[in-house]
N, C-alpha and C positions, 0 to 999 in steps of 0.2 A: 752667347753674351747678351747682358740685357741692352734694349735700345739707349738708355740714358746714359751708358756707359760707352757707347760708341763715339768714334771721331764725327762732327759735325763738318759741313765741308768747308767754314771758316778754319777749323783746327788742323783738317787733313791740308789744306793749301798753305797754311802756315807753317808746317811740318814742311814740305816740300821746299816754299819759299827759303826757310830757315837752313836747307842743305844745302841748296843750289848758291844763295846770298851768304856765302859762309868760307874756308877756309879754300876755294879755287880763286875768289876775287881777291884775295888778300893775297894768296901765295905764289899764284903765276902772273900778276898784273904787269911786274916786271917783264916777265919773260915775253908777255902778248907785244909789248911796246917795242923791245927790241927785234922781233920781227915782224910788226907791223907798222913800226914807225908810228906818225901820224893819222894814221888811217885806222887805229885802234877801234873807235867808236863802230865805223863801217863792218869792222870784223865781228864785232858784236852782233851786229846785226845781222849779218850772214851763218854766224854759227846759232843763232836763233832761228833761223829758217830751216837749218837743217834738224834742229831740234823739234820742230813742226810736222817737217817729214817725217819722223818718229812717232811722232805725238797722234797721229792722223790713225796708225794701226794701234797704238797703245790706249787710247781712248775708246776703241769701237770694240776691241777684245778685252780691255779692263773693265768694259762697264756688262760683260755676258761671263766671262769666265773669273770667277768669285774665289781667288785663292791668294793667300801670303807667298808661294812660291812665285808670283808674277810672271816674268817673262817665260821661263822655264816651261809652267804651266800652258802658256800659250803655245809654246814650241811640241811640248808633249802632245797637245791635241793634235796640232798640224803634222806632225811629225813620226807618233807613236813612242815608244821605249826602246832605244837601241843605243847603240854606242855613241852616236852622235850627239844623241840630246845628253847622254851622261856626260861626255867631254865637256858641253857647253853649260854643264850644272857646274863644273870644276873650273871653268873659264868664269864664271858669274862670283864665284866665291871668291878667285883671285883677283877680280875687281875691287872687292873689299879690302885684301891684304894689299893692293897696290896703292888703292886711296889712303890708307893707314901711315903708307909710310911717305906720302904726299902730305897729308896734315903735319907728320912729325919734321919734316923738312920747313916747312910754312911754320911751326910753330919756334921752331928754333932762330930762324930768320928776323922773326920780329925781337924775341925774347934777348937775346945776347946783344944786340944794337942798344935795347932799353935798359938794360943792368950795366951798360959799358964796359963788356966782356969782349976779347978779339974775336973777329969771325974768323978763326981758324978749322983746319978739318979735325984737331982733335977736340976741340971746343964742341963743335959742332956734331961730332960722333957721341962726346959724353951726355948733351943735352937731351939728344934723341933717345938715348939708352933711359935716361930718367925719365924724363917725360912721358915715355910709352911703357914702363914698368909701372908708373903712378898709374896712368887712366887702365893698365890691363888689370892692377890690384882692385881698384875701383870696381870694375866688372865681375869680381869677385863673389860680390854682395847685390842686391837688390838695385833695382835702378830706377825705382819708383821716384823716390825722391828728385832723381834728376828730371827724369821725365815731367813731374809737375813744373819743374822751373823752368823746361825748354821753351815754352810760350812766351816767359819774360825775357829770356837771352835774345830771342830773337826780336821783340819788341827793342829791346837796349841797344843791340848791334844795329836795327835798321835808323834808329831814332839819330845816333852817330854817324850814320852814312849821310843821313838828311840834313844834319848840322854840316858837315862836309860840303854837300853839293850846294845849299842853299848861300855860305860862306865864299865858295870856291866862285858861283857863277857873278858874282860882284866886281871881279877881277879877271876874267878871262880875257886873254888877248885870244881873238877869233881868229887873226891871221894864223896861228900855229896850230888850229885845230883845221884848218882850210884840207880837205883830200886831197892826194895827188895821183895824178891818173896815167901816169907812164908805165911803161913795163914793168919796171923794178918795183914800185909802190903796190902796181895789181898784183904783183906774185907774193909779194911779204906782207897783204891783206889776204889772200887766199891760205897763204900757209897758216897766217897767225886763226884764221878763223875754223879751220880742222883742228888744231889745239886747244882754243877755246870753245869746241864741242863739249868738251868734258865738264865745263863751269854751267850746262843746262842739264846736266844728266839726273840732277836729283831728281826730276818730276816721277822718273820711273820707279821711285819709290813708294809711291802713290798705291802702285799695283800690288807691291808687298807688305801689305796691310788692309788689301781691299776688304777683307774680311771682318776688318773691324769698323768700316766706315757704314755710318748711318745710310740708307738708300743707295750703295756701291753704283748699281745702274745708272743712275743721273750725277752723283757727286764724285765718282772718280774720273769719268770724262773731264767735267768741269773743272775741279780741281787741276789736273795736267793743264788743261789750257788756259785758265786764268793765271797760273803759277809761272809759265814761260814767260807771258805775255808781261807780266809785273816784272820777272827779273829782266827781261831785256831793257824793258825803261831804265831801270835802275843801273844796268852794267852800262849803257849808253851816255847817262848823264853822269856816272860817277869817271867813265873814260874820257869825256868832253873838258870837265873840270881839271882832271889832272892834265891831260894833255895841252890845256889851255893855261895852265900856272906854271908849270915846269919845264925847263929844256928837257928836250929828247935826251940827250945825254946825261941829264942828271938822274932822269927815271931808269935809266939802263943802269946806270952805273950802281945805283940804290936798288938794283933788281930783289935783293931779297924782303926789302920793307919798302917798297915803293909809294904806297899809299901814306904811309906816314910821312915818309919825306916831302910828299907832292904838297900835304896839309899845313907845312911850315909857313911857303910864302903868304900864305892869306890868314893865317890864323897863329902861327908863331909857335913857340915850342910847346903851346897850348895843345895844339893841333898834332903835332908828332907824338905827345903823350895821349889824346884824346884816340885818336885811330887807332894807337898799339896796341892803346886798352881793350878796344873792339876788336881788332885782330885776334888777340889774344883769347878772348872770350869767344870768339866765332868757331876759330879752330879748334879751341879745346871742346866747346861743344859737339862740332863735328867729329871731332877725334874719338870722343866717347860713344858716341850714337854709330861710327863706324865700325869701332872694336865690338861693342855687343851686337850689333846689326850682321857681320860677318859671321861673329859665332852662332847667332839664329838662324842664320842663312844656311850654315851649314846644318843645323840641327833639322831644319826643316826639309833640306835635300834629302838628309839621312834616313829622313822617316819615308819619303819617296823611293830610298832604296839607290839614291843618284850617288851618295858617297858613304864610306864606310860608316860600320855602326858606331866606334867611338865617338865618332861626330855627332850623335845622338843624344848623349848623356847630357844631364841637365848640369846649367854651370855652379849654381851656389850650392857650397859647402858639399858636392859629390865630386865626383871626375870634372877636372877642367881641361881636358886636351884639345878640345876644337877652339876654345878660345886662346890656350897656349899657342897652339900651331898659327892660329892665324894671327896672334900678336907676333910671333917668333918670326915667321916670315916675313911681315910688314918692316919689322926693324933689320931684317937683311936687304930686302930693297932699298930703304932708306941708307944704307951704310955704304953702301956698293953702287946707286947710281945717283946722280945728280937730278936736280929738281925739274930740267926740262926733260931729260930723257924718260923720269918716271910719268911726266903729263902726258908725252906723247907714250906712251906704252898702255897709260890709262884709255887713254882716245881708242887705241887700236882696239884693245879688246871687248870695249862697249861697243866699238861700232860692228863688229861681228856679232856679237848678241844680237845687236839692232837687227842688222841683214836678215837673220835668222828668224827674227819675232815677223819681219815683211813677208820672207817664204811660206811662213805659216799661215800669215794671215792669207796671201793668196789662196793657200790653200782651202780654206775656212770661210773666207769670205760669203756663200753663199749660205752658210747655216746664220753666219753671226753678222751679218751685215758687211758694208765698204763696195766700191767703185772698181772694179778689176783695172781699168785703166791707170785710175790715181796711184793704187797701190806699184803697179811695174813701173810707173813714171819715179813713184817714192823710191824704189828700190833700184833704179838705175842710176836715181843722184846720190844715195846712201853707197852703193859699191863704188862709185866715181871718187866720192870723199875717202874710201877706203885706199883706192888705188894711189889717189894724190898723197894720204897719210904717209904711205909706205915708200912713195918716192921722195917726200921729202925726208923718211929717218934715213934713207941712204944718203941722201945728198946731205943732209946735218946732222945726224946722228946715228952713225953707225952702230954704237952699241945698242941703243934702242930696237932698231932694225933687226939685228941679231937677237937679241932676247925676245922680241915680238914671234920672229919665226920659230925660237925653241918653245916658246909660249904654245903654239899650238898643239903641233906634235905630241908635246909634252902631256899636255890634258888628256891626248887619245891613248897615250900607251897606261899613264894613270889607271884610266879608267878600262881601259882594256885587263890589265893586270888585277884592277879590281872585281870587275865581272867575272875573270876564270877563278880569281880566289872566291866569289861570294856562288 
């Protein structure tokens, strides 16, 4: 690829920021308020710290191992080509599938109240089917035009959120934002932080197009850290404004479109419309990119022999199995699981992939760099987050717990059958 066609540092950072400050903040903000209460800003800071733990290894390995397979390329280097790596490849593809379902649910949550349609199970299901069908159809064609518009969409939604933040700061009740330090508040803060971990996971996409970045050895690590710190500041400001302007009970009640409801006290109905439009733009952008990315991750992994060959077929005007399977499974997750369960499952799968990236880094640090002690400490922190997430699922989301448990052996079985067939 010609250098002038590659992504610059601002462009690659913008893509990561756009992915992170996208559907997650709009879709699961109300859920986070329900779990963390007024400690929501602190939950965002804590989950950002988890992201930095992972970013240490991503930045070092991503600057040296230049591959659009991203974390799977790191794991293959560290652990070789075996059934474990194949199963992790399937899990990585599943993260896209589950993310699609999260975005579809988020879109329905903002669209239905906006057009004054009752938020019933039937209406939600119909909306999810129609939205996913539309964006899947869009991905049958070239996404070049959509790709060009992506930076403008990011600028548009950040501008909307800046209006929300600046206007909201004028009327904050700081007493409502004051954190609690008793045992119950601390537990809620920690539980919310492990769920909101997924709100930072967009930084990993940088390594999935590292081959297309100018001077990736320097720009990939820089983009990873810049995007995380930028997003952390934005998340904290948004949560402070929301918690400080709207009673917690109202935020929880408006779980599906919490930010739009939160804009009403200081921006009136205009704020509700503005944030809803911003949310729909953001979720549309993220959904389109995720459907496209999921099909292309499957294509990339099929080239390495980690997924069946039919995923390797090109999408446009030819075979579309990879695209259809990715979108179809995303719809199944959306129809059969609620928003909190989907968010929890997504965090679980991502955390497992992150753990194996750190294990691989531990095996590769002499060759690619990094401090062994820091990697071990980071690995222990991440493993603790995974255990805490499973305990939270067992206590509060039993369906997510069982779905997570089934996902991991399911990936191994699929990979075993595929390797036996191959």
